[in-house]
C-alpha positions in Angstrom: -48.8 -43.1 24.8 -47.0 -39.8 24.3 -43.2 -39.9 24.3 -41.4 -37.2 26.4 -37.9 -36.1 26.6 -36.5 -37.7 29.8 -35.9 -35.5 32.8 -32.2 -35.6 32.5 -32.4 -34.2 28.9 -35.0 -31.6 29.9 -32.7 -30.4 32.6 -29.6 -30.9 30.5 -27.7 -32.3 33.4 -26.4 -35.6 32.0 -25.9 -37.4 28.7 -28.9 -39.0 26.9 -29.2 -42.6 27.8 -27.8 -44.6 24.9 -31.0 -46.7 24.4 -33.2 -43.6 24.3 -30.8 -41.8 22.0 -30.9 -44.8 19.6 -34.7 -44.8 19.7 -35.0 -41.1 19.0 -32.5 -41.2 16.2 -34.6 -43.8 14.5 -37.8 -41.7 14.6 -39.0 -40.1 11.3 -39.3 -36.3 11.4 -43.1 -36.6 11.1 -43.2 -38.7 14.3 -41.3 -36.1 16.3 -44.3 -33.8 16.4 -45.9 -36.4 18.8 -43.4 -35.5 21.5 -44.7 -33.1 24.2 -43.2 -31.3 27.2 -40.1 -30.9 25.0 -38.6 -27.5 25.9 -35.4 -28.0 27.8 -36.0 -26.2 31.0 -32.7 -25.0 32.4 -30.6 -24.2 29.3 -33.3 -23.0 26.8 -36.9 -22.6 28.0 -36.0 -20.4 31.0 -34.0 -18.1 28.7 -36.7 -17.6 26.0 -38.5 -14.6 27.7 -35.1 -12.8 28.0 -34.2 -13.6 24.4 -37.5 -12.2 23.2 -37.2 -9.1 25.4 -33.7 -8.4 24.0 -34.7 -8.9 20.3 -37.9 -6.8 20.8 -35.9 -3.9 22.4 -33.4 -3.9 19.5 -36.2 -4.1 16.8 -38.7 -1.7 18.5 -41.4 -4.4 17.9 -42.5 -7.4 19.8 -40.7 -10.4 18.4 -40.9 -14.1 19.6 -38.6 -17.1 19.5 -40.0 -20.4 18.6 -37.9 -23.6 18.3 -39.4 -27.1 18.2 -36.6 -28.6 20.4 -37.5 -32.3 20.0 -37.8 -31.9 16.2 -34.3 -30.5 15.9 -32.9 -32.8 18.6 -34.1 -35.9 16.7 -31.9 -34.7 13.8 -28.7 -34.3 15.9 -25.8 -36.6 15.1 -23.0 -35.0 17.0 -22.6 -35.6 20.7 -22.9 -32.0 21.9 -26.4 -31.3 20.5 -27.5 -34.8 21.4 -26.4 -34.3 25.0 -27.3 -30.7 25.4 -30.0 -29.7 22.9 -31.2 -26.8 25.0 -27.8 -25.3 25.2 -27.3 -25.6 21.5 -30.6 -23.9 20.8 -29.8 -21.1 23.2 -26.4 -20.6 21.5 -28.1 -20.2 18.1 -30.3 -17.4 19.6 -27.6 -15.8 21.6 -25.5 -15.4 18.5 -28.4 -14.2 16.5 -28.9 -11.4 19.0 -25.2 -10.4 18.8 -25.3 -10.4 15.0 -28.6 -8.5 15.0 -27.0 -5.7 17.1 -24.1 -5.6 14.6 -26.6 -5.4 11.7 -28.6 -2.5 13.3 -25.3 -0.7 14.1 -24.3 -0.8 10.4 -27.7 -0.3 8.7 -29.5 1.8 11.3 -33.2 2.5 11.2 -33.4 1.6 7.5 -32.1 -1.9 8.2 -34.5 -2.2 11.2 -37.5 -1.1 9.2 -36.5 -3.5 6.3 -36.2 -6.4 8.7 -39.4 -5.7 10.5 -41.2 -5.5 7.2 -39.8 -8.7 5.8 -40.1 -10.7 9.0 -43.8 -9.9 9.2 -44.5 -12.6 11.8 -41.7 -11.1 14.0 -40.5 -14.6 14.8 -37.1 -16.3 15.0 -37.0 -20.0 14.5 -34.5 -22.8 14.0 -35.0 -25.5 11.4 -33.2 -27.9 9.1 -32.2 -26.3 5.7 -34.7 -27.1 2.9 -33.1 -25.0 0.3 -30.1 -27.1 -0.5 -27.8 -24.1 -0.1 -26.6 -24.6 3.4 -23.9 -27.1 4.4 -23.3 -26.4 8.1 -25.4 -23.3 9.1 -27.0 -20.2 7.6 -30.1 -18.1 7.7 -32.9 -16.8 5.6 -36.3 -15.1 5.7 -39.2 -17.3 4.6 -43.0 -16.8 5.0 -42.5 -13.9 7.4 -40.1 -15.8 9.7 -36.4 -15.3 10.3 -35.1 -18.8 10.0 -31.8 -20.0 11.5 -30.8 -23.0 9.4 -28.6 -26.0 9.9 -27.4 -28.6 7.3 -28.9 -32.0 7.0 -26.8 -33.6 9.7 -25.2 -30.5 11.2 -27.5 -29.4 14.0 -25.2 -27.8 16.6 -22.3 -27.2 14.1 -20.9 -23.7 13.2 -23.5 -22.1 15.5 -21.6 -18.8 15.6 -21.6 -18.4 11.8 -25.3 -19.3 11.3 -26.6 -15.7 11.5 -23.4 -13.9 10.5 -25.0 -12.7 7.2 -28.3 -11.1 8.2 -27.8 -8.6 5.4 -27.7 -11.4 2.9 -30.9 -12.9 4.3 -32.6 -9.5 3.9 -31.2 -9.1 0.3 -32.5 -12.5 -0.7 -35.8 -12.4 1.2 -39.2 -12.9 -0.3 -41.3 -9.8 -0.2 -44.4 -10.0 2.0 -47.6 -11.1 0.2 -49.1 -8.2 -1.8 -46.1 -5.9 -1.2 -44.5 -4.5 -4.4 -40.8 -5.3 -5.0 -38.6 -2.3 -4.2 -37.1 -0.5 -7.2 -33.6 -1.0 -5.6 -32.5 -4.1 -3.8 -31.3 -3.8 -0.2 -27.6 -4.3 -1.3 -28.0 -1.6 -3.9 -29.6 0.9 -1.5 -26.8 0.2 1.1 -24.1 0.7 -1.6 -25.5 4.1 -2.6 -25.8 5.2 1.0 -22.4 4.0 2.1 -20.3 4.4 -1.0 -21.8 7.1 -3.1 -23.5 9.6 -0.9 -20.6 10.4 1.5 -18.1 10.9 -1.4 -19.8 12.5 -4.3 -19.9 16.1 -3.0 -16.1 16.2 -2.9 -15.8 14.9 -6.4 -18.4 17.4 -7.6 -16.7 20.3 -5.8 -13.4 19.6 -7.7 -15.2 19.4 -11.0 -16.9 22.7 -10.4 -13.6 24.3 -9.7 -11.9 22.9 -12.7 -14.8 24.0 -15.0 -15.4 27.3 -13.2 -19.1 26.2 -12.9 -20.2 26.6 -9.3 -23.7 25.3 -10.1 -22.6 22.2 -12.1 -24.6 19.1 -11.1 -23.8 15.4 -11.3 -26.9 13.1 -11.7 -27.7 9.4 -12.1 -31.0 7.7 -12.0 -30.2 4.8 -9.7 -33.5 3.1 -10.2 -33.3 3.1 -14.0 -29.6 2.1 -13.8 -30.5 -0.8 -11.5 -33.3 -2.0 -13.7 -31.1 -2.0 -16.8 -28.3 -3.8 -15.0 -30.5 -6.3 -13.3 -32.3 -7.1 -16.5 -29.0 -7.9 -18.2 -27.2 -9.5 -15.2 -27.0 -12.8 -16.9 -24.9 -11.4 -19.7 -23.2 -8.7 -17.9 -19.4 -8.5 -17.7 -19.8 -6.6 -14.4 -18.8 -8.3 -11.2 -21.2 -10.8 -9.8 -21.8 -8.6 -6.7 -22.5 -5.4 -8.7 -25.4 -4.6 -6.5 -23.1 -4.4 -3.5 -20.8 -2.1 -5.5 -23.4 0.0 -7.3 -22.6 3.2 -5.3 -18.8 2.8 -5.8 -19.2 2.1 -9.5 -21.3 5.2 -10.1 -18.9 7.3 -8.1 -16.0 6.0 -10.2 -17.6 7.3 -13.4 -17.9 10.8 -12.0 -14.4 10.6 -10.5 -13.1 9.5 -13.9 -14.7 12.4 -15.6 -13.2 14.8 -13.1 -9.7 13.3 -13.5 -10.0 13.5 -17.3 -10.9 17.2 -17.4 -8.0 17.9 -15.0 -5.6 15.9 -17.3 -6.8 17.9 -20.3 -6.1 21.2 -18.6 -9.7 22.5 -18.1 -8.7 24.0 -14.8 -6.2 26.3 -16.3 -7.8 27.1 -19.7 -10.5 29.8 -20.0 -11.3 28.8 -23.5 -11.9 25.1 -22.6 -14.1 26.2 -19.7 -16.1 28.5 -21.9 -16.4 25.8 -24.5 -17.8 23.4 -22.0 -20.2 26.0 -20.5 -21.6 26.8 -24.0 -22.0 23.1 -25.1 -23.3 21.9 -21.7 -25.6 24.8 -21.0 -27.8 22.7 -18.7 -24.7 22.4 -16.5 -25.4 18.7 -15.9 -23.2 15.7 -16.2 -25.2 12.4 -16.1 -24.3 8.8 -16.0 -26.6 6.5 -17.8 -26.9 2.9 -19.2 -28.0 2.7 -22.8 -28.7 -0.2 -25.2 -26.1 0.7 -27.7 -23.2 3.2 -27.9 -22.7 5.7 -30.7 -18.9 5.4 -31.3 -17.1 3.3 -28.8 -17.2 -0.2 -27.2 -17.0 0.2 -23.5 -18.3 3.7 -22.8 -18.3 7.2 -24.2 -19.3 10.8 -23.6 -22.0 12.5 -25.7 -23.6 15.9 -25.4 -27.3 16.1 -26.0 -29.7 19.0 -25.4 -27.2 20.7 -23.2 -26.5 17.7 -21.0 -23.1 15.8 -20.9 -23.8 12.1 -20.7 -21.3 9.5 -19.6 -22.9 6.4 -21.1 -22.2 2.7 -21.1 -24.0 -0.5 -21.7 -25.1 -3.1 -19.2 -22.6 -5.5 -20.5 -19.7 -3.1 -19.9 -20.8 -1.5 -16.7 -17.8 -0.6 -14.5 -15.4 -1.2 -17.3 -12.7 1.4 -18.1 -14.5 4.0 -16.0 -11.7 6.6 -16.5 -12.0 6.7 -20.2 -15.4 8.3 -21.2 -14.3 12.0 -21.0 -10.8 11.5 -22.6 -11.9 13.1 -25.8 -14.1 15.7 -24.3 -12.4 18.6 -26.1 -13.4 17.1 -29.5 -17.1 17.4 -28.5 -17.0 21.1 -27.6 
């Protein structure tokens, strides 16, 4: 005979009778799948269509919400999720929607497209953590689903924090089957967009004025830089979250160059300006990561084929970023 959630639980009007609760707590997870008619009517099931409509409107695609209520309820240990499993499930989804809005506000269409691509099933679910990384609550993207996770005995705990890091779930998500890995991670792309792009023009404008070179260019191959740093991440002295700071770090090298030429008096010395223009006839200053430096330990500036290179190694990325151009006059 099939076991059902009692009417009081499906309606969430009273506490679970203690005998039934004891029986359910003793079930193994593989037995929970035998339970039918399990969606809690008033506090969860009736809200699912609205949840799905809200998520779909935000994402511009049809998304669904699928939670196996009896399966997660059988794992509940605290009184609240035992007594009101439907309400707990609804709270997880309500907070997901709130955090999803915040994610889209920050990351815009790029974030929306990324999430739609990674969550190929367009489905939100709630399940017990199987990664060993979640204590109370968290989230990830697995097999095309957005998974809201709870710790081994923590269904219903820290519900508000469960989906607070959607960006982290995107950053660490598996790529869909057959899809090539992007050249830049989500964190790196975000860092470039938010930290580098809005600020680099002002730094460049100052350098152009100091050098009297209105067509000077700053360049960096972010994809190559990322590949070199990522390949050496295990040995890198750079901060652990270098991907999240990639844009700021790149900007700092160019800002350091501009500060150095100002300190050395390029802005007031025609001879220095002419010397730079003659040596750097391509009118390009480029940041790059190399395997080995020529003269120094952390970073240096070299001029090759008319290009001024600010170069460092993966191990010393973002170290002493103001120093490379300190001896620029000696290179001219």
